[in-house]
N, C-alpha and C positions, 0 to 999 in steps of 0.2 A: 334510590340509585338512579343516576342519570344514564339514559340509554341512547346510543346513537348507532348509525349503520353506515358502512361504506363498502365499496367493492374490494379494495386491497388495503389492509392495514399494514403499515410499515413500522418496524421497531428500529429506532436509531436514526438520528438526524446528522450523521456524519456524511461524507461525500457519497458513499454508496447508497444510503437510504434516500438522500435528497435527489441524487441523479435518477434513481429508479422512479421516484415520485414524479419527477419532471417528464421522463420518458412516457409515463402512463397518462399524466394529466394532459399532455399536449395532443393526445388523440381521444380525450374524453372519458378515460377510465378514472373513476373516482378513487382518491386516496386520502388517508389520514396518517400523519407521521407522529409517533410517540417518541419522546426523548427524555431520559431520566435527569439529564443535566440541563443547566440553563443554556441559552444560545450563546451568551458571552463565553461560557466555559468551553463549549464545543469549538468555538471559533478561535480560541486561544491555544489549543493543543498543537504543539510543534510535532509535525510528522514529515512524511517523505516529500521530495521535491522534484523527481524526475518523471515526466510523463512520456509514455511510449507514443510512437507515431499513430497507432490505432486510437489511443485515448484522445490525442489532439484532434484527429479527424472526426471523432464522434462528437466532441464538444462543439466543433465548428458546425457540424451537420444539424445539431439541435439548438443552434444559436445561443450557445453559452460560452463561446470562446473569445468574445471581443476584448475583454480586459487581459486575458491570457496572451492574446496576440500583441497587445500594446506593451505589456510589462514583462512578459515571459522572455526567457533567454534560450533561443534555439541553439542546440549544440550538434555539430556535425561529427564530433569525435570526442575521445577522452584519452588520457595517458595512463599507462601502466608503468610504475616506477619499480625497478628491480636491479639490485647489484650495482647501484650507483649511476644507473642510466634511466632515461625515460623513453618509452616507446609509444608512439601514437597509434591508436586504433581509429582508423578513418571510417567512421560509420557510413557516411554519405557515399563514399566510393565503394565500399564493400557490399552495400545493400542496394545499390542502384538508385540512390537519391533519397533514402530515408534518413531521418534524424530523430532526436529526442528534444523535449522542451523542459527546461528547468523553470518550474512554477510551483511554489509551495502549496502543499495540500491545504494549509490554513487559508490561503487566498482562494483556492477553488471552493472550499466550503463556504466562505463568505459570499462568493458569487452565486452559489446555489441557494443559499439562504436568502439573499437579496431577491433573487428571481421568484422564489416561492412566496415570500412576503408581498412582493409587488402584485403577484397574481391573486393574492387573497386566499391561497390554499391553506387548509387547516394543518397546523403543526402544533402539537401540545408539548411544550417544553416543561421540564420539572414534573414529569409524570412518574409518580412513585409506585413501587410495588407492582409493576406490570406482571401479569400472569396470563398464560396461554391455556385455553380450554377447548376441548373437542376438535383438535387440529386434524385428527384422523377421521372425522365425521363429515357430514354434509353442511354443517352450520357452525364453523369455528367462531370463537369470540376472544376478546381480550378484556381483562379487568385491570383497573389501575386507580390510583388515588391522585387527586389534584386539589391542592389547597384544602386538604382535609375532607374532601367529599369523594364518595365512591362513584366510579364510572364504569360503564360496560360498553364495549364497542363490538357490535356484530359485523361480520364481514364474509366475503366469499373465499378470500385467500389471505394468508399472513406471510410477509416477507421479513425475516430476521436479519437485519443489517446492523446488529448490535454488538459486534466484536467478540473476541475470544472468551470473555467472561460474562456474556449476556444471557438473557433468559431463553433465547431462541434454541440454541443447541442443548441446553440443560433440560428443555421440555421434551426432547425426543427420548423415547425409552432406551435404556442402556442396551437392550438386546437388538435394537435397530441399528445403532451407530457403531461403526468400527473406526478406531483412531490409529493413526500412524504418526510417530513422533521421533525426532532426533534433537536432542538437547546438546548444545555446544558448550565446551568447558571454558567459555570466556564471554565477555560482554563488550559493548561499545560505550565509551565515554564520549558524549556529544557535547559540543559547545557552540553556541550561537553568539555572534558579535557584530556590532555595527562598524565593520571595517571592510575595505575592498578585498575581493578574493585575490589569492596569490597567483592564480592562473585563470585564463578566460574559459578554460574547460576543466572538467573534473580530473583529479589525479588519484588513482588507486595505487597504494604503495605496499609492497611486501618487503619487510625489513626484519633483520634478526632480532630486533626488540619488540616486534609485533606490527600488525597491520595499521595503516593510517589512510584517511580519506580526506581530501580537500574538496569541498563543495561550496555552493553558494545559494542564496535565495534572491539576490539582486546585485546590481553593480556595486552596492555599498553595504551589503550584508552577507557575511560568510558563515558557512556551517562546516565545522571540522569534526572528525571522529578519530579516536585511537582505540586500539584493542587494549582491553584491561581485564583483570581478574573480576569475576562476578561479585566477589565479596569486597571489592574496593570501597573505601569510604570517600565520598566527595570532598570531605574536609581535608583529606590528604592531597587533594589536587587543586591548589590555588591556580589562578590564571597563569601566573608566570611559569609554573611547572608545566602546564599544558602546552603553552607556546614553545617552550624549549624542547619538549618531546616531539612536537609536530615538526619543528625545524630539522631534527635529527632523522626522523622517519621518512619525511617527504623528500629530503635531499637538499643539497646546497642551492640548486637553481630555485626551488620553491622558497627556501629560507630567505634568499636574497630579495624576493619580491613580496615577502609576507609582511603585512601590516598587523601589528598586535594592538590589543585594546581590551577593556573590561568586558567580561561575558555578560550577556543579558539573559541567558538560559543555559543550564548545565544539568546533565542527567546521565545516568548509566542504565543502559538497556540490555537485558539478556538476549541471547540469540538462540532461536530454535526453529525447526521445521515441523509443521503440524498439518495434517489433513484429516478431516472427518468424512467418512463415506457411509451412506449416501448424503447428498445435500438436500434431500426432500423427504418429508414424512407426511403422507396425506396431503393436506392443504397448507402445510408449513414448509417454507423454503428458506435455506440458509444461503447467505451471500457474503462475499468478502471475508473479513477476519473471523466471522462466526463459523466459517467452514474450513479455513486454511490460514496458516501463518507461515511466512518465509523470512529468513534472515535478510536484512536490508542490503546485503552485498550486491545483489542483482537488480535492485530498484524495481521489484515486481509487486509489492504488497498492494498499493493503491491501484495499479494497473490491472491486477487480477480482479479486484473488486469491480472495476468498470466493466471488464469482460463479463463477469457474472451477471451484473444487472442488465447488460445489453441483451444477453441470452434470455434472462428471466422476463424482461419487459416484453419481448416478442412472444414468449409463451403465454404470459398473462393476457396480453391483448387478444391473441387468438382465442383464448378460453372465454374472456369476458364479452368479446364482440361477436364471436361466431359459434361459441360452444364447442370449439375444437380443442381437445385436450392432448393432441399428439405431441406438441412441443413441450407441454408440461411433463408428459411421461418421459421425455428425452432430456429434461433439464439437467439432472444430475450427471448423466453420462457425458453430455456435451460439454458441461463446465469442467468436469474432472480430466477430460482428455487434455485440455489446455493447462489446467492447474498443475498436473503432474509434470508437464514439460517445463513449466516455470519453476516448480520445486526442484527439479533436477538441475536446472541452470543456476539457481541461487545456491544450492548445495555445492555445485562444482566451483563457482566463484569463491565461496567461503573456504572450501578445501584448498583452493589454489593460492589464496592471498594471506592466510592467517598463520600465525605461529602455533604449532602444536608440539608441546613438550619443550624441553631444554636441550641445547646443544644440537649437534648434527644428527638428525634422526632419519629413518627411512622416509618419512613424509617430507622432510626437507629436500632430500635428493630427488624425490618424485616431482615436487614443486618446481625445482630448478630445471628438470628435464622438460616438464610441461611448458614452462614459460619460454625456454629456449626454442622449443618447437613452435610455439605460438608466434614468436617473433620472426621466425624464418619461413613459415608456411602461410601462404595467402589463404589456402583452404581452411586452416585452423582459425586464422583471424576472421574469416568470413563467417564461420559458424558462431564465433563469439559475437560478432556484430549483429547477425540476424536475430539472435536471442535477445541481445540488449535492446535493440530498437523495438522488439516485440513481435512475436509470431502473429500471423493474421488472426483477427478475431473469429473468422469463420473456420479456423483450423480445428476441426473437431472429428 
């Protein structure tokens, strides 16, 4: 068995794992990243595309934001469509100059992967059967298979950035972890197409037929979503039907500016809220989707992962460089304070904009009242804007 050693072993070469590695490497803390998929597979996954102000600032701070600044789309607001009208939420005005950046998670993952490869830092792609051992002791280690050979990686700390189905959370004893979950009775049918967006900013639509979202990845690539039943069959949704449904739900103004075309990716994603507490067990730390999942309505998933690894990187640097474990001991608490605020906001946005049940229900009337208040109250709009651009990373 081949044996190696590093200070921090990171499981998962998605954006959270690669960003954590970069934050540690740049100050001299040794890392090895293990990923069960190939690099091409990881970089082809279609994910989120809205970066909070804090995420953008951090990427600039650690010299990873050059391509994002060239190709990303800064947005100073977005529209809420309801009852035949569109109402703009002016993020820039309501938050004192903050905004968001539309830049696909796929592109960010490529940037991070390119940076790590250029630095010659070790990333093991297609690492199979990764297992965690002695995470609650003084000498944790990982075992895995690569090209049919067994490997062992000893380390001081393990960061599980391996998603909701990864080995990280599964390796924590059942009696240690408490889970909180809300499963929503619908999903999102997402479609990606090489067509110009129908609006220069995002449109969130509440419609009697269900929620819809008009988003984009570039000036010539659009991303759209519609609320659908979880059990829907993609074969029942040819492109023409999707475009027709989008035009109805997003309204006549969006329909008039909509360019249709063949989809290059189409999928149905279930919606749920999930939080695991605590986010640390011994020398094992959970970050990103390994610890929490939010519905995409509030655009918080990737940004929460960035917040986690920022907090975790500072804790690990203090422990590795100074032997100071005080930030490690606070890691779970500090992360969860911000996590639950983002979970609340994502839940609130989901409750506000989606169709629950048939006909006029109690929920329908509450949604109508909430939206009416939101459009008439600057204080209500400001609360929405502050959460959307992202609460401060130091808000703990």
